[in-house]
N, C-alpha and C positions, 0 to 999 in steps of 0.2 A: 324159389321154385316158381314161384307165380310168374314173375318176370321171364323163366325160361320156358315157361307154355306159353305164353305170350306170343313170345319171340317167335319160336316154333311153330305157332298156329297163324300169325299174321306175316312173316317175314322169310318162311322158307322159301317160298318161290322168288326167285330172285325179279321178275318183275313187280313186285309187290314193295322191292327195295330201291326200286328207283323214281325220286322224285321229280325228275329234270334232266337237261340235259345243258352242256355249254353249247353259247350260240354265237359267243366272239371271245377273244383270247388272243389277243395281238401281242407280239415281241416286247420284251419291257425295251424301255428308250429312256435314256437318261438326258438330263438339258434339252427336254422338248419342247419345240417351236419358239416364239416368243416368248412365254412365260417360264420356260426353264424347269419347268418339273419333269418327275420321275412320272414315266407315261409306263404304268402297271395296273393294270386293269382287268377284270373279266367280266362277263354276263352270262348268267345263267337263266334259262326259262323253266320257270317249276309250273307241272301240271297242275293244273285248277282241282282235276278230280282228287288229288292226292294231300290238299288243304281242306278240313274240314272249316267250312265258312262260320261256325258257330267260334270258333277259335280264334280267327284272323281279328288282329285289333288294328291291322295296320303297322305303321314304323313307329315303335315306342323305345325310349326308353327306360328300365327298370332302377328305379331310384330304392330300391328294397332294402339291399346292403348298406346306404347310405346313413350316416347319423344327420338325422333331420335338422338338427342345430348347427351342425357344422355345414351342410349345406347352404340353408339359410343365410349363413354369417357371410359366402363368399357371392352369392350370386346377388343379379341386379334387385333391388328395393320393392320392385314392382311383382317379383315371384312367389306364386303360391304353390304349396306344396301339393300335388294331386291326393286326393284320398286314395285312387286305384296303386298309389305307388309309381304308375305308369305314366311317364313324360313325351307328349306325342310330340315328333316333329311339325314344325309350323312355317320354317324359314331358311335362309341362308345367309352364313356371316360374311360380308363385303372382304373379299382381297384388300381392299383398300385400309381396313383396320390395323392390318398387321405390315404397312409400308415405313420402314424404317424414319423416323424424324431426327433428321440430322442437325438439325436447329435446337431441338430440347433434349435428344437422346432419351426419348420419354421409352421407360420400360411398362407394357401395358399391364399395370398390378390389377386395373380395374376388372380386366376381362378376366373369366373361369370359364375351362371346356371341363369335360367329364367325357371318358369312356366305359366302355364297360364289354372287357374281350371274351374270347372262350378259354383265356389261357391264366385270367387274373381276374380279381373281383373289381368293381366298379372305382376309379381311382380320377381324382379332381387337379387338373394343373394351369399353368398360365402360360398363355403363347406370348414367346418371345419374339424380337424384330430380329434376332437373326435367321436367316433365309435359305442358306445353304449348307449343305452336306456331301462330305465325300461317300460314295455308295461304291465299296469294292465287291467285285462279283468274279472269280478265278475262271475266267472264259479263255480260254487260248492263251493262258500267260500275260492278259492285256492288265495294266495298269487300272487303279478304282479310278472314277468318274465324277466330275463335280455336277450337283443336280440339287435343283431349288425343293427346299422344303418348310413347311410352317414349322418351327420348332417351339415344343411345350416343353416348360421347365416347371419341378416341382414348385407346389404354391410356399414351402418354406424348407428350411434345410432336415427339418425330421418328418415331413408328410411321408417319405420311403418313395420305393420306384413307381413309375408311373405306367410301365407296361413287360409285359412278358412273350418270351418265346410262342408263338403261336396267337397272338394278337392282330398281325396284320392281317388288315380288311376291316377291322370294327371303326364303326361309325364315330365322330369325335362331335359333340355338339356342346354349344354353351350351355349357361345355367337356366336357360328361359324356353330351350329348344330348337335352339337355331343350330343347323349343321354345319360344321367348320370342314370337315373333309372325313378323310381314312387314313388310317394308321399303315405307314410303309416300314416303318424300322424303329429304333431307337437305339440309345448308347449310353453306358453306366461306366465307371471307373469302380464305383461305389454302389453300396445300397442306399446311399444317401445324396448321390451325384448323379441323379440319372435325368435322362432327357429324351422325350418323344417326337418321333419326326412324321408330319400329318402332310398328303398331299391334297391340295384346295379340292373341294366339291364343286367350286366353278368353272375350274381346268376340267375335273372328269366327267362333268354334263357336257361341256362344249367338245370335250373327245366323242362322248358317243353320240352327238348331234352331227359330229362330222361323219358316223357311218351310218345316218339315218335312223337313229335310236332318239327318240325323245323321253330321257329319265324321268320318271315321277317318283319322287321319295317322301311324297306326301298321301300316299294312298291310306285313305279314310277306309273303316271296317264295313263288312257289308250289311 
């Protein structure tokens, strides 16, 4: 009843339910430009008056539901678990990290990434050197198209699915707070053979710049 009363009081007027508007939403493209990533992005401007400054802590990742011992066993030795459970973004993961090394055929087991989607709890996985996926959209009967993505696989055969429908657009960061990209899709034959596809944050920032937008994903709290 309290929730109903709050909604009726604060959200009955449609103007109070609008927190911003879409300023950029280019059509989806596959194998875009020299990088060949999936070009799937949108920019939403949030009205400052709709966000309480006291509640804004910047761009952070909530580690609250991840087992501390499980997390620290997979991240870099320098990692310190924040007392607030909020891991602040502070840098970018270079795309060079994920380039295949055909001489050694190294799988990047020493790198861990985490995500917290709107449809699933925080999960951890390992980026793989596989960089291509076929994206099929039933548009005008056209066949699926090849597009580059960073593939993230489960950290072990029993760690479970990495993502669920509805997680697209979630930030993917490494264990110390560097942003790797955003989720664009996933694939799974069973609950224990799941992979997650991530579009590089470097590519996305470059695309925003081509529209005259300087992306700042490291906003500090006010």
